[in-house]
C-alpha positions as CSV (number, residue, x, y, z in Angstrom):
1,M,73.4,10.0,27.8
2,I,70.6,7.4,27.9
3,T,69.2,7.7,31.1
4,D,68.3,4.4,33.6
5,M,64.5,5.3,32.5
6,Q,65.3,5.2,28.8
7,K,66.8,2.2,29.3
8,I,63.7,0.6,31.2
9,I,61.6,1.9,28.1
10,S,63.7,0.1,25.4
11,E,63.1,-3.1,27.0
12,D,60.1,-5.4,25.8
13,I,56.8,-5.1,28.2
14,E,54.0,-7.6,28.4
15,L,51.1,-5.4,27.6
16,L,48.1,-7.8,28.8
17,P,44.7,-6.9,27.1
18,D,41.7,-5.5,29.1
19,P,39.8,-8.7,30.2
20,E,36.3,-6.9,30.3
21,R,37.1,-5.6,26.7
22,I,38.1,-8.4,25.1
23,V,35.5,-10.7,26.4
24,N,32.5,-8.2,25.4
25,G,33.9,-7.3,22.0
26,L,34.8,-11.0,21.2
27,R,30.5,-11.4,21.7
28,D,30.4,-9.5,17.7
29,T,32.0,-11.8,15.7
30,G,29.4,-11.8,13.6
31,Y,27.6,-15.5,14.7
32,N,24.0,-16.0,14.2
33,F,22.3,-18.5,16.3
34,N,22.8,-21.5,13.8
35,T,26.5,-20.9,13.4
36,A,27.0,-20.3,17.0
37,I,25.7,-23.7,17.9
38,A,27.5,-25.6,14.7
39,D,30.4,-24.4,16.5
40,I,29.8,-26.1,19.4
41,V,28.5,-29.4,17.6
42,D,31.9,-29.5,16.0
43,N,33.7,-30.2,19.1
44,S,31.8,-32.7,19.8
45,I,32.2,-34.5,16.5
46,S,35.9,-33.9,16.9
47,A,35.9,-35.5,20.2
48,D,34.6,-38.9,18.3
49,A,31.2,-38.1,19.7
50,T,28.3,-40.8,18.0
51,E,25.5,-38.7,19.8
52,V,25.0,-34.9,20.2
53,K,21.9,-33.7,22.6
54,I,20.5,-30.2,22.1
55,D,17.8,-28.9,24.9
56,I,16.8,-25.7,24.4
57,N,13.8,-24.4,27.0
58,L,12.1,-21.5,28.4
59,D,11.9,-21.3,32.2
60,P,8.8,-19.9,34.2
61,N,10.7,-16.5,34.3
62,L,11.0,-16.5,30.3
63,N,15.0,-17.0,30.6
64,V,16.5,-19.6,27.6
65,N,18.3,-22.2,28.8
66,I,20.4,-24.3,26.5
67,Y,22.3,-27.5,26.9
68,I,24.9,-29.3,24.6
69,A,25.5,-32.9,25.4
70,D,28.0,-35.1,23.8
71,N,29.4,-38.8,24.2
72,G,32.7,-37.7,22.9
73,C,36.4,-38.3,24.8
74,G,35.8,-36.0,27.1
75,M,38.3,-33.8,29.2
76,D,40.2,-34.2,32.2
77,L,41.3,-30.9,34.2
78,D,44.0,-30.0,32.1
79,G,41.9,-30.7,28.8
80,L,39.1,-28.6,30.4
81,K,41.5,-25.2,31.2
82,N,42.8,-25.5,27.7
83,A,39.5,-25.7,26.1
84,M,38.2,-22.5,27.9
85,K,41.5,-20.6,27.0
86,Y,40.9,-17.8,24.0
87,G,43.2,-19.0,21.5
88,S,43.7,-23.0,23.2
89,S,46.4,-24.9,21.9
90,E,46.3,-26.5,18.7
91,R,44.9,-30.0,18.1
92,I,46.8,-32.9,17.5
93,V,44.5,-34.1,14.9
94,K,44.7,-31.8,11.6
95,N,41.3,-33.0,10.3
96,S,39.8,-31.6,13.3
97,L,36.5,-29.4,12.6
98,G,37.9,-27.0,15.3
99,K,40.2,-24.5,13.6
100,F,41.3,-21.5,15.8
101,G,40.8,-22.7,19.2
102,L,38.1,-19.7,19.9
103,G,34.8,-21.2,18.8
104,L,33.6,-22.5,22.1
105,K,34.2,-19.4,24.0
106,T,33.4,-16.8,20.8
107,A,30.0,-18.8,19.4
108,S,29.2,-19.3,23.5
109,T,29.5,-15.8,24.5
110,A,27.9,-14.5,21.1
111,F,24.3,-15.6,22.8
112,C,25.1,-15.9,26.4
113,R,27.2,-13.8,29.6
114,R,27.8,-17.3,31.0
115,F,28.8,-20.7,29.9
116,A,30.1,-23.7,31.9
117,V,31.6,-27.1,30.5
118,L,31.5,-30.1,32.1
119,S,33.1,-33.3,31.5
120,R,34.7,-36.3,32.6
121,T,37.0,-38.9,30.5
122,K,37.1,-42.9,30.6
123,D,40.0,-43.1,32.5
124,D,39.5,-40.2,35.1
125,P,35.9,-40.7,36.2
126,T,35.9,-37.3,38.4
127,L,33.2,-35.2,36.7
128,R,34.7,-31.5,36.8
129,K,32.9,-28.1,35.7
130,V,34.4,-25.0,34.6
131,Q,32.7,-21.6,33.8
132,W,33.6,-18.3,32.5
133,D,31.0,-15.3,33.5
134,L,31.5,-12.2,31.6
135,D,29.8,-10.1,34.8
136,Y,32.5,-12.0,37.2
137,I,35.5,-11.0,34.9
138,A,34.2,-7.5,34.6
139,K,33.9,-7.1,38.0
140,N,37.1,-8.4,38.8
141,R,39.2,-7.3,35.8
142,S,40.8,-10.6,35.5
143,W,40.8,-13.7,33.7
144,L,39.5,-15.5,36.4
145,L,38.1,-19.2,35.3
146,Q,35.6,-20.3,38.1
147,F,34.8,-23.8,39.5
148,P,31.1,-24.0,40.7
149,E,29.3,-26.8,41.9
150,I,27.5,-29.2,39.6
151,E,23.8,-28.7,39.5
152,E,22.0,-32.2,40.0
153,D,20.0,-31.6,36.7
154,E,23.3,-30.8,34.5
155,E,24.6,-34.2,36.0
156,I,21.8,-36.1,35.0
157,I,21.4,-34.4,31.5
158,L,25.0,-35.3,30.8
159,E,24.5,-38.7,32.2
160,K,21.5,-39.6,29.5
161,T,24.5,-38.9,27.0
162,T,27.6,-40.3,28.4
163,R,29.1,-43.7,26.9
164,N,31.1,-45.6,29.3
165,G,30.8,-42.8,31.4
166,Q,32.8,-40.2,29.3
167,G,31.0,-37.1,27.8
168,T,30.9,-33.5,27.8
169,L,28.3,-30.8,28.6
170,V,28.2,-27.0,27.5
171,V,25.6,-25.0,29.4
172,W,24.5,-21.6,28.4
173,D,23.4,-19.6,31.1
174,K,22.2,-15.7,31.0
175,V,21.4,-15.7,27.6
176,D,20.6,-12.5,26.5
177,R,20.5,-12.2,22.7
178,M,18.1,-14.7,21.7
179,I,15.2,-13.4,22.1
180,R,13.9,-10.1,23.4
181,D,12.0,-9.2,26.1
182,Y,8.3,-10.7,25.4
183,K,5.1,-9.7,27.5
184,T,3.6,-13.0,27.2
185,K,5.2,-16.8,27.7
186,G,2.8,-17.8,24.4
187,A,5.1,-14.8,22.1
188,A,8.3,-15.7,23.6
189,E,7.6,-19.8,23.1
190,K,6.6,-18.6,19.9
191,N,9.7,-16.9,18.9
192,L,11.9,-19.7,20.5
193,K,10.0,-22.6,18.5
194,K,10.8,-20.8,15.2
195,Q,14.4,-20.4,16.1
196,I,14.3,-24.1,17.0
197,D,13.0,-25.0,13.8
198,N,15.6,-23.1,11.8
199,L,18.4,-24.6,13.7
200,C,17.1,-27.9,12.9
201,E,17.1,-27.4,9.3
202,H,21.0,-25.8,9.2
203,L,22.3,-28.6,11.3
204,S,20.3,-31.2,8.8
205,M,22.2,-29.4,5.9
206,V,25.5,-28.5,7.5
207,Y,26.2,-32.3,9.0
208,Q,24.4,-34.0,6.2
209,R,27.6,-36.2,5.5
210,F,27.5,-37.3,9.4
211,L,23.7,-37.7,9.7
212,D,23.4,-39.8,6.9
213,H,24.8,-43.2,7.9
214,T,25.1,-44.7,4.1
215,D,27.5,-42.0,3.6
216,S,31.2,-43.6,4.1
217,R,32.5,-40.2,3.7
218,A,32.3,-39.0,7.6
219,S,31.4,-40.8,10.6
220,N,28.2,-41.6,11.7
221,V,26.8,-39.1,14.2
222,N,23.3,-39.1,15.9
223,I,22.2,-35.2,16.8
224,Y,19.2,-34.7,18.7
225,V,17.3,-31.0,18.9
226,N,14.5,-31.5,22.3
227,D,14.6,-35.2,21.7
228,I,13.9,-35.0,18.2
229,K,16.5,-36.9,15.9
230,L,17.6,-34.9,12.7
231,E,17.5,-36.1,9.7
232,A,20.5,-35.7,6.6
233,W,19.4,-33.0,4.2
234,D,21.2,-33.5,0.7
235,P,21.1,-30.7,-1.3
236,F,22.5,-32.4,-4.2
237,C,19.3,-34.9,-4.1
238,T,21.7,-38.0,-4.9
239,K,19.1,-40.3,-4.6
240,E,16.8,-39.0,-6.9
241,E,16.8,-40.6,-9.9
242,H,16.0,-37.7,-12.2
243,T,19.4,-35.9,-11.0
244,Q,21.8,-34.9,-13.4
245,V,25.3,-35.3,-12.7
246,L,27.8,-32.9,-14.7
247,Q,31.6,-33.0,-14.1
248,E,32.4,-34.8,-11.4
249,E,36.3,-34.9,-11.0
250,D,38.9,-34.7,-8.5
251,V,41.3,-31.4,-9.0
252,P,44.6,-31.2,-8.1
253,V,46.2,-27.9,-6.8
254,E,49.9,-27.1,-5.6
255,M,50.4,-25.5,-2.0
256,P,52.8,-22.8,-1.4
257,D,55.3,-25.8,-0.3
258,G,55.4,-27.5,-3.5
259,A,52.9,-30.2,-2.4
260,T,50.0,-31.5,-4.9
261,V,46.7,-31.8,-2.7
262,S,43.2,-32.3,-4.3
263,F,39.6,-31.2,-4.0
264,H,36.7,-33.0,-5.2
265,V,34.0,-30.6,-7.5
266,A,30.9,-31.8,-8.8
267,A,28.0,-30.3,-10.6
268,Y,24.2,-31.4,-10.0
269,V,21.2,-30.1,-11.8
270,L,18.1,-30.9,-9.7
271,P,14.8,-32.4,-11.4
272,K,12.4,-29.7,-12.7
273,K,9.0,-29.0,-10.9
274,G,7.0,-32.5,-11.4
275,D,9.7,-34.9,-12.4
276,F,10.8,-35.9,-8.9
277,S,10.0,-39.3,-8.2
278,T,7.5,-38.4,-5.3
279,I,5.8,-35.0,-4.0
280,D,7.5,-35.2,-0.9
281,D,11.2,-35.6,-2.6
282,E,10.2,-32.6,-4.7
283,K,9.3,-30.6,-1.2
284,R,12.7,-32.1,0.6
285,A,14.7,-30.6,-2.4
286,K,13.6,-27.0,-1.5
287,V,14.2,-25.7,-5.2
288,S,14.9,-21.9,-4.8
289,N,16.8,-18.8,-5.9
290,D,18.4,-18.8,-2.4
291,L,19.4,-22.2,-2.6
292,Q,21.2,-22.8,-5.8
293,G,25.1,-22.1,-5.7
294,V,28.4,-24.1,-4.5
295,Y,28.1,-26.2,-1.2
296,V,31.5,-25.9,0.5
297,Y,32.6,-28.6,2.5
298,R,35.8,-28.4,5.0
299,E,36.5,-32.1,6.2
300,N,32.8,-33.1,4.9
301,R,31.1,-30.5,7.2
302,L,29.5,-27.6,5.0
303,I,31.1,-24.2,6.0
304,H,29.3,-22.3,3.3
305,S,26.5,-22.6,0.8
306,G,24.5,-21.1,-1.8
307,D,27.0,-18.6,-3.4
308,W,28.4,-18.1,-6.7
309,F,31.9,-16.3,-5.5
310,G,30.8,-13.1,-7.3
311,L,31.2,-15.1,-10.5
312,M,27.5,-15.6,-11.4
313,K,24.2,-14.0,-9.8
314,K,21.6,-15.6,-8.8
315,E,18.8,-15.5,-11.0
316,P,15.6,-18.1,-11.6
317,H,17.3,-19.9,-14.6
318,L,20.2,-21.1,-12.1
319,S,17.5,-22.4,-9.2
320,L,18.4,-26.1,-10.5
321,L,22.1,-25.9,-10.3
322,R,24.0,-26.8,-7.1
323,I,27.8,-27.4,-6.8
324,D,29.9,-29.6,-4.6
325,F,33.1,-28.3,-3.5
326,S,34.7,-30.5,-0.7
327,F,38.3,-30.3,0.8
328,D,40.1,-31.4,3.7
329,Y,42.3,-29.3,5.9
330,K,45.3,-29.7,3.8
331,M,43.9,-26.9,1.4
332,D,43.3,-24.3,4.6
333,E,46.1,-22.5,3.6
334,L,44.6,-21.3,0.3
335,L,41.4,-20.6,1.7
336,N,40.5,-18.0,3.9
337,I,38.3,-19.1,6.4
338,D,36.7,-17.0,9.0
339,I,36.3,-18.2,13.0
340,K,32.7,-19.1,12.4
341,K,34.0,-21.9,9.6
342,S,31.0,-19.9,7.6
343,R,32.8,-18.0,4.6
344,I,35.6,-18.4,2.5
345,L,37.4,-16.4,-0.1
346,L,38.9,-18.2,-3.0
347,I,42.7,-17.5,-4.2
348,G,43.4,-16.7,-7.9
349,E,43.8,-20.1,-8.9
350,L,40.7,-21.5,-7.6
351,Y,38.6,-18.4,-9.0
352,N,40.1,-19.0,-12.5
353,F,39.2,-23.0,-12.1
354,F,35.5,-21.9,-10.8
355,S,35.0,-19.3,-13.7
356,T,35.7,-21.9,-16.6
357,F,33.9,-25.0,-14.4
358,F,30.7,-23.2,-14.3
359,G,29.9,-23.2,-18.1
360,A,28.7,-26.3,-19.1
361,P,26.7,-27.1,-15.5
362,R,25.2,-23.6,-16.0
363,R,24.2,-24.4,-19.7
364,A,22.7,-27.5,-18.7
365,A,20.6,-26.2,-15.6
366,E,19.3,-23.1,-17.8
367,K,17.6,-25.6,-20.4
368,R,16.4,-27.9,-18.1
369,Y,14.5,-24.9,-16.4
370,R,13.7,-23.3,-19.4
371,D,12.1,-26.5,-20.9
372,T,9.9,-26.0,-18.0
373,E,9.1,-22.4,-18.6
374,T,8.6,-22.7,-22.1
375,K,6.1,-25.4,-21.5
376,A,4.5,-23.3,-18.8
377,V,4.2,-20.4,-21.0
378,H,2.9,-22.5,-24.1
379,K,0.0,-24.1,-21.8
380,T,-1.0,-20.5,-20.6
381,G,-0.9,-18.8,-24.2
382,K,-2.5,-21.9,-26.0
383,E,-5.4,-19.7,-27.2
384,A,-3.6,-16.5,-27.1
385,H,-3.3,-15.7,-30.3
386,S,-6.5,-16.7,-31.7
387,P,-7.8,-13.3,-32.2
388,S,-4.6,-12.0,-33.8
389,N,-4.8,-15.1,-36.1
390,S,-8.6,-13.9,-37.0
391,G,-7.6,-10.3,-37.6
392,I,-4.5,-11.1,-40.1
393,E,-6.7,-13.7,-42.0
394,G,-9.3,-10.9,-42.2
395,K,-6.9,-8.8,-43.9
396,A,-4.3,-10.7,-45.2
397,D,-5.6,-10.6,-48.9
398,E,-5.2,-6.9,-49.1
399,I,-1.5,-6.5,-47.1
400,V,0.0,-9.8,-49.0
401,D,2.4,-8.5,-51.8
402,S,4.1,-12.0,-52.6
403,K,3.1,-15.2,-53.8
404,I,4.6,-18.4,-52.1
405,K,4.1,-22.0,-53.5
406,P,5.8,-25.3,-51.7
407,V,8.5,-27.3,-53.9
408,G,9.4,-29.3,-51.0
409,Q,9.2,-30.3,-46.9
410,D,11.3,-27.5,-46.2
411,S,11.4,-24.9,-49.3
412,A,9.0,-22.9,-51.7
413,E,9.1,-20.7,-54.9
414,I,8.8,-17.0,-53.7
415,Q,7.5,-14.8,-56.6
416,N,7.4,-11.0,-55.7
417,P,8.2,-7.7,-57.2
418,N,11.8,-8.7,-57.4
419,G,11.5,-12.1,-59.2
420,T,10.8,-15.8,-58.6
421,F,13.4,-17.9,-56.8
422,T,13.2,-20.5,-54.2
423,K,14.3,-20.6,-50.3
424,S,13.9,-22.5,-47.3
425,I,10.9,-21.9,-45.6
426,K,9.0,-23.9,-42.6
427,I,6.2,-25.5,-44.2
428,V,2.9,-27.0,-41.9
429,N,-0.3,-28.2,-43.6
430,D,-2.2,-30.0,-40.9
431,A,-2.3,-26.9,-38.3
432,D,-5.3,-26.0,-36.5
433,P,-7.0,-23.5,-38.7
434,K,-7.1,-21.1,-35.8
435,Q,-3.3,-20.6,-35.9
436,A,-2.8,-20.6,-39.8
437,R,-1.3,-16.8,-39.2
438,V,0.9,-16.9,-36.4
439,F,2.2,-20.2,-35.2
440,P,3.7,-20.9,-31.7
441,V,6.8,-22.9,-31.9
442,Q,9.1,-24.2,-28.9
443,D,12.2,-23.4,-30.9
444,I,13.6,-22.1,-34.0
445,E,16.9,-22.8,-35.6
446,G,19.9,-20.4,-34.2
447,S,17.5,-18.8,-31.7
448,A,15.8,-16.7,-33.8
449,L,12.4,-15.0,-32.4
450,W,10.5,-15.5,-35.8
451,E,10.4,-16.4,-39.2
452,P,8.5,-16.4,-42.2
453,S,6.5,-19.4,-42.7
454,L,3.9,-20.8,-44.8
455,I,0.8,-22.6,-42.4
456,N,-2.0,-24.7,-44.4
457,G,-1.2,-22.7,-47.8
458,K,-1.1,-19.5,-45.8
459,H,1.4,-16.9,-45.3
460,A,2.5,-17.0,-41.6
461,V,4.9,-16.5,-39.0
462,N,6.3,-18.9,-36.6
463,I,7.4,-17.3,-33.2
464,N,9.9,-19.2,-30.8
465,E,8.3,-19.7,-27.2
466,S,11.9,-20.5,-25.9
467,H,13.5,-17.2,-26.7
468,P,13.6,-14.7,-24.0
469,Y,11.8,-12.1,-25.4
470,Y,8.6,-14.1,-25.8
471,K,8.6,-15.3,-22.4
472,K,9.3,-11.9,-20.6
473,I,7.5,-9.8,-22.9
474,Y,4.6,-11.9,-24.2
475,G,4.4,-14.2,-21.4
476,P,2.9,-11.8,-18.8
477,Y,0.3,-10.3,-20.9
478,L,-0.9,-13.6,-22.9
479,A,-4.5,-13.2,-21.4
480,Q,-4.5,-9.4,-22.8
481,H,-5.5,-9.9,-26.4
482,T,-5.0,-6.5,-27.5
483,V,-1.2,-6.7,-26.4
484,V,-0.5,-10.1,-28.0
485,E,-2.4,-8.8,-31.2
486,G,0.1,-6.1,-31.2
487,L,2.9,-8.2,-30.9
488,D,1.8,-10.7,-33.4
489,Y,0.9,-8.3,-35.8
490,L,4.5,-6.7,-35.8
491,L,6.2,-10.0,-36.1
492,W,3.7,-11.2,-38.9
493,A,4.4,-7.6,-40.7
494,L,8.3,-8.6,-40.9
495,A,7.7,-11.8,-42.2
496,E,5.5,-10.7,-44.7
497,A,7.9,-7.5,-45.7
498,E,10.8,-10.6,-45.9
499,N,8.7,-12.3,-48.5
500,S,7.7,-9.5,-50.6
501,T,10.8,-7.7,-50.9
502,C,14.0,-10.1,-50.5
503,S,15.7,-11.5,-53.6
504,Q,17.6,-14.1,-54.5
505,S,20.8,-12.0,-53.7
506,S,19.2,-10.9,-50.3
507,I,18.2,-13.8,-49.0
508,E,21.0,-14.4,-46.3
509,N,21.2,-10.9,-45.6
510,Y,17.1,-11.1,-44.4
511,E,18.0,-14.5,-42.5
512,D,21.3,-12.4,-40.6
513,M,19.0,-9.7,-39.6
514,R,16.6,-12.0,-38.0
515,H,19.2,-13.6,-36.0
516,K,20.9,-10.1,-35.2
517,V,17.8,-8.7,-34.3
518,S,16.6,-11.8,-31.6
519,R,20.4,-11.8,-30.1
520,T,19.9,-7.9,-29.7
521,L,16.4,-8.6,-28.4
522,K,17.4,-11.4,-25.5
523,K,20.3,-9.0,-24.2
524,L,17.7,-6.0,-23.7
525,V,15.3,-8.1,-22.0
526,A,18.2,-10.1,-19.7
527,D,17.5,-7.8,-16.9
528,L,13.7,-8.1,-17.0
529,P,12.0,-10.0,-14.1
530,D,11.1,-13.7,-15.4
531,P,7.2,-14.5,-15.4
532,E,5.5,-16.4,-12.7
533,L,5.1,-20.1,-13.5
534,P,1.5,-21.0,-13.2
535,E,0.9,-23.1,-10.7
536,E,0.1,-27.2,-11.9
């Protein structure tokens, strides 16, 4: 028998969340200061703003105050209430930079306990102000949106930015998560300046296509931070004549509903050190390990950067490689984008695409980097092999057990205990006499570490400066003669052993052995640190 109480319990009931717990819990969604401010700027750009002005200051009591004003279309009363609602209504314009209806609230409260929005439209000149105060919500245990008085300085700040009277101002007050308690104003100002500088760099990168008014992919926007106009930062150095562009294409992808959309992808290999057009261009490029990787743009707004999606690990040899991956809102369903719009997860199809796409650009970037590295190591070790050359020269006559006679430009007749025969060998007749036994070269066929050679008519060994073993094992010790001599003696002895023990039938076996050992050494030293390149 069903009781009246059971009937009541079986019916759906509205179970409202605790306001204080929710608003405080949403403070910890993972925003940093840069991504939080960028989320507010997104709203300004979505409102068709052409100017965004950010003011960050410290009052005499060491409290931080933040104002973000724009000259966008503004909001009427209904628009303001919707904007302040957690989970606001979906935007009519699908390509809006806003996505979840949470950004304004979660970004603001991540750093302050009270924030207000002031706005007016062209058609409704009344300036209105609405406010969320986390302490007021907690005190009343209710979602009470406040309508406080408009401060005189707030109206002045907005007036400086509005267009035809329309625009919006976001005010962060009771900022409690930006700078810690400092004993002196000087220390607080120093910390704040550092954060502002970092913010400027971040916004210049995130909104590059909007700030660069020669870029037709995005609308033109001017962004100011404390009255300083931001300049666009192009991670791909597309205006640099020595930047190499690889595999630029639009790639189609099928959506779950059967529709076909496409994304744009291009690989850029930046110039190596010293090859930029100017020193200033080189500094602006910020070539580093941290900034290599894929730069992900949604609706021309950078949402993620410096990542290989787990397909490759960051290493110096890839520091010149940056990938442009751009898509529009139509691909949102295929990419798991977080609330902060700062992280994405690739679905299997895209993951497989990039695992293949990275191949050629990676090889090109490694080659350009290694060319620089090889030249630096060569310059550093130009005279490093002289002691070993001298040591081998003094003992070679009592060690050599074969005779080599040139019969062409790249071949010689070899006579040893196994007979007389002809084999290919590198021959140089005009080398520095001090380098006639150990002869560093920039490359060896097949990427071998060493090979027998004949230098100025003497039995010698060529050593491949571009081989990772040379760079990582020789490189750090080129100034330490004993270490270099020991390594040189070993390779020269291997070359001479090949000369004195090979036969007509075993020549190819020795060559295979050299290449096999060289490949094995390359793998063994792969995880060793790269040598620091000397400053020019």
